[in-house]
ROGUDREN-58650 format. One record per residue (C-alpha): y, z, x; residue in three letters. Coordinates in nm, 4 decimals, decimal comma. Layout:
N
((Y; Z; X); ALA)
...
//
This chain:
386
((7,7714; 14,6144; 1,2912); MET)
((7,7809; 14,3070; 1,5221); SER)
((7,4059; 14,3255; 1,5778); LEU)
((7,3463; 14,3530; 1,2014); LEU)
((7,5632; 14,0471; 1,1302); ILE)
((7,3840; 13,8476; 1,4051); ALA)
((7,0431; 13,9399; 1,2607); ALA)
((7,1495; 13,8326; 0,9112); VAL)
((7,2740; 13,4977; 1,0452); LEU)
((6,9466; 13,4358; 1,2332); ILE)
((6,7383; 13,5146; 0,9230); VAL)
((6,9584; 13,2911; 0,7081); ALA)
((6,9286; 13,0031; 0,9564); ALA)
((6,5508; 13,0427; 0,9686); TYR)
((6,5196; 13,0387; 0,5884); ILE)
((6,7515; 12,7360; 0,5680); TYR)
((6,5493; 12,5464; 0,8275); GLN)
((6,1901; 12,6432; 0,7419); PHE)
((6,2088; 12,8102; 0,3983); GLY)
((6,0778; 13,1511; 0,3056); LEU)
((5,7537; 13,2646; 0,4652); PRO)
((5,4534; 13,2085; 0,2423); ALA)
((5,4071; 13,5845; 0,1745); GLY)
((5,7683; 13,6416; 0,0677); LEU)
((5,7728; 13,3205; -0,1356); ALA)
((5,4635; 13,4344; -0,3275); SER)
((5,6177; 13,7790; -0,3808); LEU)
((5,9377; 13,6347; -0,5222); PHE)
((5,7391; 13,3895; -0,7312); ALA)
((5,5288; 13,6720; -0,8789); ASP)
((5,8383; 13,8774; -0,9594); GLN)
((6,0445; 13,5975; -1,1126); SER)
((5,7680; 13,3783; -1,2443); GLY)
((5,9364; 13,0748; -1,0831); GLN)
((5,8582; 12,9091; -0,7503); PRO)
((6,1101; 12,9450; -0,4716); THR)
((6,2290; 12,6151; -0,3224); ALA)
((6,3719; 12,5574; 0,0205); SER)
((6,6151; 12,2906; 0,1195); ARG)
((6,5466; 12,0173; 0,3681); SER)
((6,8259; 11,9709; 0,6192); PRO)
((6,7260; 11,6049; 0,6454); ALA)
((6,7549; 11,5217; 0,2774); SER)
((6,9868; 11,7952; 0,1533); GLY)
((6,7660; 11,8355; -0,1544); GLN)
((6,5248; 12,1002; -0,2707); SER)
((6,1790; 12,0398; -0,1268); GLN)
((5,8376; 12,1972; -0,1396); GLY)
((5,8829; 12,3029; -0,5012); ALA)
((5,6210; 12,1116; -0,6934); ARG)
((5,4988; 12,1817; -1,0490); PRO)
((5,2747; 12,4841; -1,0568); GLY)
((5,4505; 12,6550; -0,7632); GLY)
((5,2354; 12,4933; -0,4937); ARG)
((5,3554; 12,3798; -0,1451); ASN)
((5,6207; 12,6487; -0,1146); ALA)
((5,8107; 12,6188; 0,2160); GLY)
((5,6913; 12,2586; 0,2697); ALA)
((5,8782; 11,9885; 0,4640); THR)
((5,9181; 11,6188; 0,3906); TYR)
((5,7898; 11,3755; 0,6543); VAL)
((5,7866; 10,9975; 0,6759); THR)
((5,4705; 10,7997; 0,7426); LEU)
((5,4146; 10,4542; 0,8913); ALA)
((5,1109; 10,2318; 0,9361); ASP)
((4,9595; 10,1716; 1,2785); ILE)
((4,9371; 9,8017; 1,3620); THR)
((4,7639; 9,6312; 1,6529); TYR)
((4,9495; 9,3592; 1,8401); LYS)
((4,9922; 9,2500; 2,2022); PRO)
((5,2839; 9,3564; 2,4151); TYR)
((5,4689; 9,0771; 2,5934); GLU)
((5,5932; 9,1809; 2,9349); ASP)
((5,8770; 8,9624; 3,0646); THR)
((6,0198; 8,9365; 3,4144); PHE)
((6,3258; 8,7248; 3,4887); SER)
((6,4943; 8,6197; 3,8093); SER)
((6,7596; 8,3802; 3,9371); ILE)
((6,6673; 8,0964; 4,1713); GLY)
((6,8028; 7,7695; 4,3123); THR)
((6,6363; 7,4329; 4,2655); GLY)
((6,5604; 7,1789; 4,5362); VAL)
((6,3896; 6,8415; 4,5264); ALA)
((6,0200; 6,8500; 4,6060); LYS)
((6,0771; 6,5586; 4,8455); GLN)
((6,4076; 6,5549; 5,0295); SER)
((6,4939; 6,3537; 5,3420); VAL)
((6,8049; 6,3513; 5,5544); SER)
((6,7796; 6,0043; 5,7094); LEU)
((6,8939; 5,9930; 6,0751); VAL)
((6,9331; 5,6878; 6,2963); SER)
((6,6935; 5,6532; 6,5903); GLU)
((6,8996; 5,3787; 6,7529); VAL)
((7,2643; 5,2881; 6,7998); SER)
((7,4437; 4,9679; 6,7147); GLY)
((7,6930; 4,7905; 6,4946); GLN)
((7,6184; 4,7687; 6,1231); ILE)
((7,5560; 4,4081; 6,0221); LYS)
((7,4862; 4,4605; 5,6526); ASP)
((7,4797; 4,7448; 5,3939); VAL)
((7,2091; 4,6928; 5,1327); MET)
((7,3154; 4,9575; 4,8801); PHE)
((7,6221; 5,0574; 4,6835); GLU)
((7,6935; 5,3968; 4,5272); GLY)
((7,3972; 5,6303; 4,4790); THR)
((7,1151; 5,4142; 4,3436); PRO)
((6,7465; 5,4957; 4,3075); HIS)
((6,5466; 5,3367; 4,5875); VAL)
((6,1781; 5,2886; 4,6573); SER)
((5,9907; 5,3554; 4,9768); LYS)
((6,0442; 5,0647; 5,2176); GLY)
((6,3712; 4,9386; 5,0660); ASP)
((6,6199; 4,8214; 5,3303); VAL)
((6,9344; 5,0351; 5,3444); LEU)
((7,1169; 4,9171; 5,6599); LEU)
((7,0798; 4,6199; 5,8905); GLN)
((7,2100; 4,6598; 6,2460); LEU)
((7,3078; 4,3811; 6,4803); GLU)
((6,9781; 4,2594; 6,6343); ASP)
((7,0513; 3,9426; 6,8351); THR)
((6,9441; 4,0921; 7,1697); SER)
((6,6289; 4,2378; 7,0216); GLU)
((6,5253; 3,9005; 6,8733); ARG)
((6,5723; 3,7341; 7,2114); ILE)
((6,3616; 4,0068; 7,3747); ASN)
((6,0859; 3,9412; 7,1228); VAL)
((6,0895; 3,5677; 7,2020); GLU)
((6,0702; 3,6395; 7,5765); ILE)
((5,7821; 3,8819; 7,5236); ALA)
((5,5980; 3,6271; 7,3098); GLU)
((5,6375; 3,3618; 7,5808); ALA)
((5,5129; 3,5967; 7,8539); ASN)
((5,2147; 3,6919; 7,6400); LEU)
((5,1310; 3,3281; 7,5733); SER)
((5,1453; 3,2515; 7,9470); LYS)
((4,9281; 3,5517; 8,0349); ALA)
((4,6697; 3,4636; 7,7725); GLU)
((4,6543; 3,1001; 7,8904); ASP)
((4,5906; 3,2161; 8,2462); THR)
((4,3232; 3,4590; 8,1312); LEU)
((4,1525; 3,1883; 7,9242); GLU)
((4,1543; 2,9404; 8,2173); ARG)
((4,0081; 3,1991; 8,4546); TYR)
((3,7424; 3,2859; 8,2028); SER)
((3,6411; 2,9172; 8,1676); THR)
((3,6176; 2,8670; 8,5408); LEU)
((3,4193; 3,1833; 8,5879); GLN)
((3,1742; 3,0821; 8,3151); SER)
((3,1030; 2,7574; 8,5055); ARG)
((3,0123; 2,9526; 8,8224); ASN)
((3,2552; 2,7477; 9,0264); SER)
((3,3331; 3,0389; 9,2557); GLY)
((3,7005; 2,9589; 9,2486); ILE)
((3,7928; 3,2676; 9,0451); VAL)
((3,7064; 3,5949; 9,2087); THR)
((3,6416; 3,9179; 9,0229); ALA)
((3,9721; 4,0527; 9,1503); THR)
((4,1670; 3,7590; 9,0136); SER)
((3,9919; 3,7960; 8,6808); MET)
((4,0897; 4,1627; 8,6545); LYS)
((4,4521; 4,0832; 8,7451); GLU)
((4,4674; 3,8203; 8,4693); ALA)
((4,3276; 4,0656; 8,2148); GLU)
((4,5826; 4,3299; 8,3168); SER)
((4,8708; 4,0810; 8,2961); ALA)
((4,7674; 3,9854; 7,9425); ALA)
((4,7471; 4,3518; 7,8388); ALA)
((5,0944; 4,4230; 7,9821); VAL)
((5,2348; 4,1198; 7,8009); ALA)
((5,0896; 4,2390; 7,4708); ARG)
((5,2456; 4,5824; 7,5257); GLY)
((5,5855; 4,4350; 7,6070); ASN)
((5,5722; 4,2277; 7,2897); LEU)
((5,4874; 4,5359; 7,0826); ALA)
((5,7829; 4,7256; 7,2323); LEU)
((6,0181; 4,4358; 7,1659); ALA)
((5,9003; 4,4092; 6,8054); GLU)
((5,9439; 4,7860; 6,7612); LYS)
((6,3017; 4,7709; 6,8907); GLU)
((6,3726; 4,4839; 6,6550); LEU)
((6,2216; 4,6695; 6,3582); ALA)
((6,4346; 4,9753; 6,4374); ASP)
((6,7461; 4,7666; 6,3747); ARG)
((6,6410; 4,7506; 6,0076); THR)
((6,6757; 5,0962; 5,8507); ILE)
((6,4536; 5,1512; 5,5458); LYS)
((6,4022; 5,4297; 5,2943); SER)
((6,1038; 5,6479; 5,3906); PRO)
((6,0469; 5,7797; 5,0333); ILE)
((6,1185; 5,7047; 4,6685); ASP)
((6,4284; 5,8813; 4,5472); GLY)
((6,7978; 5,8778; 4,4745); ARG)
((7,0503; 5,8294; 4,7514); LEU)
((7,3284; 6,0746; 4,8175); GLY)
((7,6806; 5,9782; 4,9131); LEU)
((7,7181; 5,7511; 5,2159); ALA)
((8,0354; 5,5924; 5,3505); GLU)
((7,9003; 5,3339; 5,5921); TRP)
((8,0643; 4,9895; 5,5956); GLU)
((7,9877; 4,6580; 5,7661); VAL)
((8,1238; 4,6705; 6,1208); GLY)
((8,0903; 5,0484; 6,1624); ASP)
((7,9177; 5,1633; 6,4797); PHE)
((7,6104; 5,3777; 6,4135); LEU)
((7,5307; 5,6101; 6,7024); SER)
((7,1870; 5,7423; 6,7921); ASN)
((7,1116; 6,0600; 6,5939); GLY)
((7,3850; 6,0017; 6,3347); ALA)
((7,3090; 6,1043; 5,9761); LYS)
((7,2886; 5,8020; 5,7487); ILE)
((7,2225; 5,9401; 5,3984); VAL)
((7,0289; 6,2054; 5,2027); ASP)
((6,7439; 6,0896; 4,9790); ILE)
((6,6048; 6,3188; 4,7085); ASN)
((6,2982; 6,2561; 4,4991); ASN)
((6,3823; 6,4596; 4,1876); THR)
((6,0745; 6,3790; 3,9798); GLU)
((5,9682; 6,7358; 4,0631); THR)
((6,2091; 7,0256; 4,1178); ILE)
((6,1083; 7,3317; 4,3188); LEU)
((6,2623; 7,6692; 4,2341); VAL)
((6,2359; 7,9676; 4,4692); THR)
((6,3016; 8,3131; 4,3224); PHE)
((6,2245; 8,6828; 4,3734); GLU)
((6,0181; 8,9173; 4,1534); LEU)
((5,9841; 9,2978; 4,1764); PRO)
((5,6648; 9,4329; 4,3257); GLU)
((5,5451; 9,5660; 3,9891); ARG)
((5,5013; 9,2006; 3,8856); ALA)
((5,2467; 9,1312; 4,1586); MET)
((4,9503; 9,1616; 3,9209); ASN)
((5,0917; 8,8799; 3,7081); LEU)
((5,1123; 8,6300; 3,9931); LEU)
((4,8551; 8,3543; 4,0087); GLU)
((4,8603; 7,9861; 4,0972); LEU)
((4,9359; 7,7463; 3,8086); ASP)
((5,0655; 8,0314; 3,5914); LYS)
((5,3297; 7,9085; 3,3469); GLU)
((5,6954; 7,9987; 3,3913); VAL)
((5,9895; 7,9232; 3,1637); TYR)
((6,3156; 7,8039; 3,3143); VAL)
((6,6696; 7,7690; 3,1812); THR)
((6,9906; 7,6556; 3,3462); THR)
((7,3557; 7,7051; 3,2465); PRO)
((7,4088; 7,3318; 3,2980); ALA)
((7,1882; 7,2475; 2,9966); ILE)
((7,2395; 7,4999; 2,7185); ASN)
((6,9625; 7,5643; 2,4693); GLY)
((6,6899; 7,3869; 2,6667); LYS)
((6,3860; 7,5684; 2,8070); VAL)
((6,1837; 7,3899; 3,0730); PHE)
((5,8233; 7,4733; 3,1526); GLU)
((5,6897; 7,4955; 3,5048); GLY)
((5,4083; 7,6516; 3,7033); LYS)
((5,3720; 7,8703; 4,0087); ILE)
((5,2582; 7,6758; 4,3141); ILE)
((5,2934; 7,9438; 4,5850); ALA)
((5,3983; 8,3035; 4,6474); PHE)
((5,4372; 8,5212; 4,9530); ASP)
((5,1493; 8,7363; 5,0751); SER)
((5,3719; 9,0331; 5,1620); THR)
((5,6378; 9,2420; 4,9849); ILE)
((5,9816; 9,2521; 5,1425); ASP)
((6,0348; 9,6016; 5,2817); GLU)
((6,4093; 9,5962; 5,2154); THR)
((6,4348; 9,4478; 4,8665); THR)
((6,0826; 9,5424; 4,7492); ARG)
((6,0432; 9,1937; 4,6041); THR)
((5,7986; 8,9045; 4,6303); ILE)
((5,9145; 8,5488; 4,6976); THR)
((5,7693; 8,3021; 4,4477); VAL)
((5,7921; 7,9228; 4,4297); LYS)
((5,7495; 7,7241; 4,1082); ALA)
((5,7688; 7,3530; 4,0296); GLU)
((5,9144; 7,1812; 3,7230); ILE)
((5,8379; 6,8257; 3,6204); GLU)
((6,1636; 6,6284; 3,5945); ASN)
((6,0652; 6,2779; 3,4935); GLY)
((6,3833; 6,2257; 3,2903); ASP)
((6,6015; 6,3315; 3,5845); GLY)
((6,8036; 6,5878; 3,3863); ARG)
((6,7595; 6,8540; 3,6540); LEU)
((6,9394; 6,8198; 3,9855); TRP)
((6,8805; 6,9828; 4,3230); PRO)
((7,1128; 7,2770; 4,3789); GLY)
((7,1167; 7,3872; 4,0150); MET)
((7,0989; 7,7584; 3,9337); THR)
((6,7940; 7,8510; 3,7273); PHE)
((6,6864; 8,1614; 3,5386); GLU)
((6,3103; 8,1879; 3,5665); VAL)
((6,1091; 8,3926; 3,3163); MET)
((5,7522; 8,5031; 3,3680); LEU)
((5,5674; 8,6314; 3,0615); ARG)
((5,2414; 8,8169; 3,0260); GLN)
((5,0754; 8,9212; 2,6992); LYS)
((4,8451; 9,2212; 2,6964); THR)
((4,5416; 9,2713; 2,4790); GLU)
((4,6317; 9,4002; 2,1284); PRO)
((4,7355; 9,7672; 2,1419); LEU)
((4,8341; 10,0206; 1,8762); ALA)
((5,2033; 9,9710; 1,7950); ALA)
((5,4149; 10,2181; 1,5986); LEU)
((5,7728; 10,3522; 1,5797); PRO)
((5,8851; 10,5407; 1,8885); ALA)
((5,9741; 10,8531; 1,6847); MET)
((5,6053; 10,9108; 1,6119); ALA)
((5,5318; 11,0038; 1,9744); LEU)
((5,5560; 11,3686; 2,0788); THR)
((5,5160; 11,5346; 2,4164); TRP)
((5,3150; 11,8501; 2,4784); THR)
((5,1994; 12,0408; 2,7809); ARG)
((4,8777; 11,8393; 2,7746); ASP)
((5,0486; 11,5003; 2,7437); GLY)
((5,1549; 11,2695; 2,4618); THR)
((5,0207; 11,2733; 2,1061); GLN)
((5,0772; 11,1445; 1,7531); VAL)
((5,0112; 11,3060; 1,4146); TRP)
((4,7705; 11,1220; 1,1851); LEU)
((4,7606; 11,1690; 0,8080); ALA)
((4,4039; 11,1662; 0,6760); GLU)
((4,2643; 11,2982; 0,3451); ASP)
((4,5662; 11,5158; 0,2732); GLY)
((4,5663; 11,6676; 0,6220); LYS)
((4,7406; 11,5994; 0,9502); VAL)
((4,5798; 11,6186; 1,2890); ARG)
((4,7135; 11,5639; 1,6395); ALA)
((4,5561; 11,2794; 1,8397); VAL)
((4,6158; 11,2549; 2,2176); PRO)
((4,7320; 10,9101; 2,3253); VAL)
((4,8430; 10,7253; 2,6397); ILE)
((5,1896; 10,5747; 2,6331); PHE)
((5,1960; 10,2195; 2,7719); ARG)
((5,5070; 10,0209; 2,6775); TYR)
((5,8291; 10,0399; 2,4793); ARG)
((6,0508; 9,7660; 2,3371); GLN)
((6,3551; 9,8709; 2,1347); ASP)
((6,2229; 10,1209; 1,8740); ASP)
((5,8554; 10,0195; 1,9018); THR)
((5,6007; 10,1695; 2,1395); ILE)
((5,2511; 10,0574; 2,2389); TRP)
((4,9911; 10,3267; 2,2999); ILE)
((4,6191; 10,3684; 2,3687); GLU)
((4,4013; 10,6210; 2,1918); GLY)
((4,1430; 10,6827; 1,9202); ASP)
((4,3452; 10,5023; 1,6547); LEU)
((4,2461; 10,2606; 1,3814); LYS)
((4,4660; 9,9857; 1,2447); GLU)
((4,6238; 10,0795; 0,9115); GLY)
((4,5984; 10,4541; 0,9717); THR)
((4,9080; 10,6447; 0,8618); LYS)
((5,1035; 10,8252; 1,1299); VAL)
((5,3878; 11,0738; 1,0904); VAL)
((5,7196; 10,9276; 1,2056); VAL)
((5,9856; 11,1777; 1,0944); GLU)
((5,9365; 11,5511; 1,0822); GLY)
((5,6802; 11,5695; 1,3614); VAL)
((5,8583; 11,8692; 1,5177); GLN)
((5,7711; 12,0851; 1,2150); LYS)
((5,3996; 12,0056; 1,2026); LEU)
((5,1219; 12,2357; 1,3141); ARG)
((4,7487; 12,1698; 1,3487); PRO)
((4,5718; 12,1914; 1,0148); GLY)
((4,8821; 12,1360; 0,7993); ALA)
((4,8197; 12,0002; 0,4498); SER)
((5,0216; 11,7041; 0,3238); ILE)
((5,1043; 11,5539; -0,0116); VAL)
((5,2106; 11,1902; 0,0081); ALA)
((5,4980; 11,0647; -0,2019); GLU)
((5,6585; 10,7210; -0,2196); GLN)
((6,0026; 10,6765; -0,0673); GLY)
((6,2406; 10,4044; 0,0569); GLY)
((6,4995; 10,1811; -0,1084); SER)
((6,5208; 9,8255; -0,2347); SER)
((6,6764; 9,6907; 0,0829); ASN)
((6,4243; 9,8579; 0,3136); GLN)
((6,0530; 9,8319; 0,3598); LYS)
((5,8752; 10,0907; 0,1427); PRO)
((5,7830; 10,4040; 0,3347); THR)
((5,5515; 10,6887; 0,2474); THR)
((5,6650; 11,0491; 0,2637); THR)
((5,4580; 11,3629; 0,2480); ALA)
((5,5301; 11,7326; 0,2067); SER)
((5,3455; 11,9647; 0,4379); THR)
((5,2659; 12,3329; 0,4429); ARG)
((5,1105; 12,5270; 0,7241); THR)
((4,8077; 12,7149; 0,6107); GLU)
//
């Protein structure tokens, strides 16, 4: 009795799901003179019963059009910005500060004087060196005049000694002038000064940090990308950058360098991009989200439900001339409920979206209009396996 009840339940479930087999449906139709309709579990309504008794046991399916459009692949990463030119100015000499030429954090140009150290001794040394050079040059000129007159008073040895003395005097003057110039500390680049707390009278020791100078007209951002993005990397490729400090603003930049190896631990590639910052809105040290985008060539795009998997791979069901046929395809990308595939597909061709599990090769279809006013119109079709 248990086996009999189980068999009845299985037969009932089969008929509910797929309808009566074509032979039994025809038999009942011949005996009653009326077509036998099955119910679709998806719609809850009688289906497959069309005027004239055709399409018995059929199933409703939904169709969609194949469209061709590119797929946009996006990679994002977090990086930190730095100034393209950044200098930490350090003193090469020691001495007492005589004058401070800046206040706050102003923008300075290359060559602007920042600090003036006490330089009295250095000025005196320059004057002494100038006097020694003048004396040595006078002696050399006098010896040269006497030698040109063939007086025999000046020997070749004396002439060489005078030339050497003049050369040493010129060198001493150059050293004295260099020591004097070092007492005036200038900006080596254009940029904005960082914080500095030096005052007149402070003693500046050799090697002491004076101030940071950052040229922020260009910001460099270093970030990491996964190795699957390596084929997208090329010099001057555009990147799009945002920062939490400036909401709603997207900055454009370009790749200027990337590593030649993949990190074995993180499996990432280090990339460096630059962003033009003429208005100075971006600061060094900011956190940036960098996005790298790549559009493919147009590919067939359709709803994800249209794709089915078989032992031989992936396929979709096309509706053509009242028939359906399976077409093998290659799955490429997915974004939300849309997939991009490659295969022998033409734009505008109708593809089965819902009901693909009930289709068999060679099934006939009858297309009917479906959808509602608040949705895009869809096309439905009833199918029957022949």
